[in-house]
C-alpha positions as CSV (number, residue, x, y, z in Angstrom):
1,M,-20.5,-2.3,-44.7
2,T,-20.8,-2.9,-41.0
3,V,-19.4,-0.1,-38.8
4,A,-17.3,-1.4,-35.9
5,K,-18.8,-0.5,-32.5
6,K,-16.9,2.0,-30.5
7,V,-15.4,0.6,-27.2
8,R,-16.2,3.2,-24.5
9,V,-13.7,3.3,-21.6
10,L,-13.9,5.4,-18.5
11,I,-10.3,6.3,-17.3
12,V,-10.4,6.7,-13.5
13,G,-7.6,8.9,-12.3
14,C,-5.8,11.0,-14.9
15,G,-2.5,11.9,-13.5
16,R,0.7,11.1,-15.3
17,Q,-0.1,7.4,-15.9
18,G,-3.8,8.1,-16.7
19,E,-2.8,10.6,-19.4
20,K,-0.6,8.0,-21.0
21,H,-3.6,5.7,-21.2
22,L,-5.7,8.5,-22.6
23,K,-3.2,9.2,-25.4
24,A,-3.0,5.5,-26.2
25,Y,-6.8,5.2,-26.5
26,L,-7.1,8.3,-28.6
27,S,-4.7,6.7,-31.1
28,M,-7.1,3.8,-31.6
29,K,-9.9,4.4,-34.0
30,N,-12.4,2.2,-32.3
31,V,-12.1,3.6,-28.7
32,E,-14.0,6.5,-27.1
33,P,-12.3,7.4,-23.8
34,I,-14.0,9.4,-21.1
35,V,-12.0,10.9,-18.2
36,C,-13.0,10.6,-14.5
37,E,-10.8,13.0,-12.5
38,A,-11.6,14.3,-9.0
39,D,-9.4,17.4,-9.6
40,E,-11.8,19.4,-11.8
41,R,-9.1,21.9,-12.9
42,R,-7.0,18.9,-14.1
43,A,-10.1,17.4,-15.8
44,R,-10.9,20.7,-17.6
45,K,-7.3,20.9,-18.9
46,L,-7.5,17.4,-20.3
47,E,-10.8,18.3,-22.0
48,A,-9.3,21.4,-23.6
49,T,-6.1,19.5,-24.6
50,Y,-7.6,16.3,-26.0
51,G,-11.3,17.2,-26.6
52,V,-12.6,14.4,-24.3
53,R,-15.6,14.3,-22.1
54,Y,-14.9,14.4,-18.3
55,V,-16.7,13.6,-15.1
56,I,-15.7,14.3,-11.5
57,D,-17.4,11.8,-9.3
58,Y,-16.7,8.1,-9.9
59,E,-19.9,6.7,-8.3
60,K,-22.1,9.2,-10.1
61,A,-20.3,8.3,-13.3
62,L,-21.1,4.6,-12.8
63,A,-24.8,5.4,-12.1
64,D,-25.1,7.8,-15.0
65,L,-22.9,6.2,-17.7
66,A,-22.9,2.4,-16.9
67,G,-25.3,1.8,-19.8
68,E,-23.0,3.3,-22.4
69,L,-19.7,2.1,-21.0
70,D,-17.9,-1.1,-21.8
71,A,-15.0,-0.9,-19.4
72,I,-13.3,1.0,-16.6
73,D,-9.5,1.7,-16.7
74,I,-8.2,2.4,-13.2
75,C,-5.1,4.6,-12.9
76,T,-5.5,5.7,-9.3
77,P,-3.2,5.1,-6.3
78,T,-3.2,1.5,-5.1
79,R,-5.3,2.1,-2.0
80,Y,-8.4,2.8,-4.2
81,H,-8.1,-0.2,-6.5
82,Y,-10.2,-2.8,-4.7
83,D,-13.2,-0.5,-4.0
84,Y,-13.3,0.9,-7.5
85,I,-12.9,-2.5,-9.2
86,I,-15.6,-4.2,-7.2
87,K,-18.0,-1.3,-7.9
88,A,-17.3,-1.5,-11.6
89,L,-17.8,-5.3,-11.7
90,K,-21.1,-4.9,-9.8
91,A,-22.1,-2.3,-12.5
92,G,-21.5,-5.0,-15.1
93,L,-18.3,-3.5,-16.5
94,H,-15.0,-5.0,-17.6
95,V,-11.9,-3.6,-15.9
96,F,-8.4,-2.7,-16.8
97,C,-6.3,-1.8,-13.8
98,E,-2.7,-0.6,-13.4
99,K,-0.7,-3.0,-11.2
100,P,-1.1,-4.0,-8.5
101,L,-4.6,-5.4,-8.9
102,A,-5.0,-4.8,-5.2
103,P,-2.6,-4.3,-2.3
104,T,-3.3,-7.7,-0.7
105,Y,-3.9,-11.2,-1.7
106,E,-7.2,-11.3,0.1
107,Q,-8.5,-8.4,-2.0
108,A,-7.0,-9.6,-5.3
109,K,-8.6,-13.0,-4.8
110,A,-12.0,-11.4,-4.0
111,I,-11.8,-9.4,-7.3
112,A,-10.9,-12.5,-9.3
113,D,-13.8,-14.4,-7.7
114,E,-16.3,-11.6,-8.4
115,A,-15.2,-11.2,-12.0
116,E,-15.5,-14.9,-12.7
117,K,-18.9,-15.1,-11.0
118,R,-20.2,-12.3,-13.2
119,G,-18.4,-13.4,-16.4
120,L,-16.5,-10.2,-16.7
121,R,-12.9,-9.6,-17.9
122,V,-10.3,-8.0,-15.7
123,M,-6.8,-7.3,-17.0
124,V,-3.9,-5.9,-15.0
125,G,-1.1,-3.7,-16.3
126,F,1.9,-6.0,-16.4
127,L,3.2,-4.6,-19.6
128,F,6.6,-6.3,-20.0
129,K,4.9,-9.3,-21.6
130,F,4.1,-7.1,-24.6
131,H,7.8,-6.3,-25.3
132,P,9.3,-8.3,-28.2
133,A,12.4,-9.0,-26.1
134,M,10.4,-10.7,-23.4
135,R,8.4,-12.6,-26.0
136,L,11.6,-13.9,-27.5
137,V,12.7,-15.2,-24.1
138,E,9.3,-16.9,-23.6
139,D,9.6,-18.5,-27.0
140,V,13.2,-19.6,-26.4
141,L,12.2,-21.2,-23.1
142,A,9.1,-22.8,-24.6
143,K,11.1,-24.4,-27.4
144,G,13.8,-25.7,-25.0
145,V,16.5,-23.8,-26.8
146,L,18.5,-23.3,-23.6
147,G,18.0,-26.9,-22.5
148,R,17.0,-27.2,-18.8
149,P,16.9,-23.7,-17.3
150,Y,18.3,-23.5,-13.7
151,L,18.9,-19.9,-12.8
152,A,17.3,-16.5,-13.7
153,L,18.7,-13.1,-12.6
154,F,16.6,-10.0,-12.7
155,R,17.4,-6.3,-12.0
156,I,14.8,-3.6,-12.1
157,G,15.6,-0.1,-10.8
158,G,13.2,2.8,-10.8
159,R,13.7,6.4,-10.0
160,G,11.1,6.5,-7.3
161,G,7.6,8.1,-7.4
162,H,6.8,11.7,-8.1
163,R,3.9,11.2,-5.7
164,K,4.3,11.0,-1.9
165,W,2.2,7.9,-1.5
166,K,4.7,5.8,-3.6
167,H,7.2,6.1,-0.7
168,V,4.8,5.6,2.2
169,R,4.2,2.2,3.7
170,E,0.7,2.9,5.0
171,E,-0.4,3.9,1.5
172,Y,1.0,0.7,-0.1
173,G,4.1,2.4,-1.6
174,G,7.5,0.8,-1.7
175,A,9.7,-1.3,-4.0
176,I,7.7,-4.5,-3.7
177,L,4.3,-3.3,-4.9
178,E,5.8,-0.6,-7.2
179,I,8.7,-2.5,-8.9
180,T,9.1,-6.2,-7.7
181,L,5.7,-7.2,-9.0
182,H,7.0,-7.0,-12.6
183,V,9.6,-9.6,-11.8
184,L,7.1,-11.9,-10.1
185,D,4.9,-11.6,-13.1
186,L,7.7,-12.6,-15.5
187,A,8.9,-15.4,-13.3
188,L,5.4,-17.0,-13.3
189,W,5.1,-16.5,-17.0
190,F,8.5,-18.0,-17.8
191,F,8.7,-20.8,-15.2
192,G,5.3,-21.6,-13.8
193,D,4.4,-22.0,-10.1
194,V,6.5,-20.9,-7.1
195,E,7.7,-23.4,-4.5
196,E,9.5,-21.1,-2.0
197,V,9.7,-17.3,-1.4
198,E,12.6,-15.8,0.5
199,L,13.4,-12.2,1.3
200,L,17.2,-11.8,1.2
201,H,17.6,-8.1,2.0
202,Q,15.5,-5.0,2.4
203,A,16.4,-1.4,3.2
204,I,15.4,2.2,3.0
205,I,18.5,3.7,1.3
206,L,17.1,7.2,0.7
207,P,15.2,8.2,3.9
208,E,14.0,11.5,2.5
209,R,12.7,12.1,-1.1
210,E,11.6,15.2,-3.1
211,V,8.3,14.6,-4.8
212,R,6.0,16.7,-7.0
213,G,6.0,20.4,-6.1
214,G,9.3,20.2,-4.4
215,Q,7.8,18.7,-1.3
216,R,10.3,16.7,0.9
217,V,8.8,13.5,2.4
218,R,10.1,11.0,4.9
219,V,10.3,7.5,3.3
220,T,8.6,4.8,5.4
221,A,8.4,2.1,2.7
222,E,11.3,-0.1,1.5
223,D,13.2,1.3,-1.5
224,L,15.5,-1.7,-2.0
225,V,14.6,-5.4,-2.1
226,L,16.6,-8.5,-2.8
227,C,14.6,-11.7,-3.0
228,R,14.8,-15.3,-4.1
229,L,12.2,-17.6,-5.6
230,L,12.5,-21.3,-6.0
231,M,10.1,-22.4,-8.8
232,K,8.4,-25.8,-8.8
233,N,10.4,-26.8,-11.9
234,G,13.6,-26.2,-9.9
235,V,14.7,-22.9,-11.4
236,E,16.2,-20.5,-8.9
237,V,15.2,-16.8,-9.4
238,L,17.1,-14.0,-7.9
239,C,15.8,-10.4,-8.0
240,E,17.0,-7.0,-7.1
241,A,14.4,-4.3,-7.3
242,D,14.6,-0.7,-6.1
243,Q,13.3,2.9,-6.3
244,I,16.7,4.5,-6.1
245,T,18.1,4.3,-9.6
246,P,18.7,7.7,-11.2
247,S,18.2,6.3,-14.7
248,Y,15.6,3.6,-15.1
249,M,17.3,0.2,-15.4
250,N,16.0,-3.2,-16.5
251,Y,17.7,-6.4,-17.5
252,M,17.5,-10.1,-16.9
253,E,19.4,-13.3,-17.7
254,V,18.3,-16.9,-17.9
255,L,20.9,-19.7,-17.6
256,G,20.3,-23.3,-18.9
257,D,22.5,-26.3,-19.4
258,E,22.6,-25.6,-23.2
259,G,23.0,-21.9,-23.2
260,N,21.8,-18.5,-21.8
261,V,19.8,-15.5,-22.8
262,F,20.3,-11.9,-21.7
263,T,17.7,-9.2,-22.4
264,S,16.1,-5.9,-21.5
265,I,13.1,-3.8,-22.5
266,L,15.5,-0.8,-22.9
267,D,16.1,-0.1,-26.6
268,Y,19.8,0.6,-26.1
269,M,20.5,-2.8,-24.7
270,P,20.7,-5.8,-27.0
271,T,19.2,-9.2,-26.5
272,T,21.7,-12.0,-26.8
273,V,21.2,-15.8,-27.0
274,F,24.3,-17.9,-26.4
275,L,24.2,-21.6,-27.3
276,R,26.8,-24.3,-26.5
277,Q,26.4,-26.2,-29.7
278,I,29.4,-25.8,-32.1
279,G,28.7,-23.3,-34.9
280,T,25.7,-21.6,-33.3
281,S,27.5,-19.5,-30.7
282,L,26.1,-16.0,-30.1
283,H,22.9,-14.6,-31.6
284,V,22.2,-10.8,-31.1
285,H,18.8,-9.2,-31.5
286,R,18.0,-5.5,-31.2
287,F,14.5,-4.0,-30.7
288,D,13.3,-0.5,-31.2
289,L,11.6,1.5,-28.5
290,V,8.1,0.1,-27.8
291,N,5.1,2.0,-26.5
292,L,4.2,-0.7,-24.0
293,V,1.1,1.1,-22.6
294,K,-0.4,1.3,-26.1
295,E,0.5,-2.4,-26.8
296,E,-1.2,-3.7,-23.6
297,L,-4.3,-1.5,-24.0
298,S,-4.6,-2.4,-27.7
299,Y,-4.7,-6.0,-26.6
300,F,-7.4,-5.3,-23.9
301,V,-9.5,-3.4,-26.4
302,S,-9.2,-6.1,-29.0
303,C,-10.4,-8.7,-26.5
304,L,-13.4,-6.4,-25.6
305,A,-14.2,-5.8,-29.3
306,R,-14.1,-9.5,-30.2
307,G,-15.9,-10.6,-27.1
308,I,-13.2,-12.9,-25.9
309,R,-11.4,-13.3,-22.6
310,N,-7.9,-11.9,-22.1
311,E,-5.5,-14.8,-21.8
312,L,-2.7,-12.5,-20.5
313,N,-2.6,-10.7,-17.1
314,T,-5.8,-12.1,-15.7
315,A,-7.2,-11.3,-12.3
316,R,-6.5,-14.9,-11.1
317,E,-2.8,-14.6,-12.2
318,S,-2.6,-11.3,-10.3
319,A,-4.0,-12.8,-7.2
320,E,-1.2,-15.3,-7.2
321,I,1.3,-12.5,-7.7
322,A,-0.3,-10.7,-4.7
323,R,0.0,-13.9,-2.6
324,I,3.8,-13.9,-3.2
325,A,4.1,-10.2,-2.7
326,D,2.2,-10.5,0.7
327,Q,4.9,-12.9,1.9
328,L,7.7,-10.6,1.0
329,R,5.9,-7.5,2.5
330,M,5.1,-9.2,5.7
331,R,8.7,-10.2,6.1
332,V,9.9,-6.7,5.3
333,Y,7.5,-5.2,7.9
334,E,8.8,-7.7,10.5
335,L,12.4,-6.3,9.9
336,M,11.7,-2.6,9.7
């Protein structure tokens, strides 16, 4: 009997998100994760808790381990993404990266170009696609159940980061790169290409935040954004995204000339599909809590193990998301 080859992944940056990735990989029988964490005290703690190998220096890890690794999983602050990804690709390694792929369109496009040139896979952590509620919406739209869609409404509210950089403009923090990208990703997935991008409102609602360790920081990046997209198929998309919601919030609605669908990734909110046709009326669906980190990483590992390209969350798709985000960010910076 053939024994399946272990997929070896180096997780770079093992803070809160990196540890979630580590737990997900450890739950998969065919994955061997290795931790790369600059804080050696933190790395030793992870080694003791999970029994994993660790390294401290990323470039040394690439030099020493590239021959035994299959992929790099980047969970560092945004400002490190471009440099770390390019080095991984030049070392011949596939990449998973938490969103955003890079802080700017120019860098995201360069990553996509480099990956395609080398025949390597890059996947970005837009995890909403892996929720059954969002897949139901995609299926409803693909089958034309709602008729012609003409309006989509999104709200996504986060608590704000526990790390200082998530609230600092110069370090690529703020609601656009931290939160709004999820909506941009879904809009492109559901409706195709974007025709127009418009910033309707931006603000810093909470000018001071408490982050890890009780530190008080001055907020210099937007924590509230309202924006509008006009898709090439005529659908209007309105989005509110923020980093000021005490309890995480997420929901969306799509309106069409034959009905509408309302949904959320939150397990306590139902998904409803209303149809105009007599006798069909309202359909209600409920979904249990989903470990989206595990779902997206399972998909990435499956693609690696089978030697196929990931069709979801590609570098090229993320470059287009970055192009739209650049337009919004530049307009925000003009107004601040």
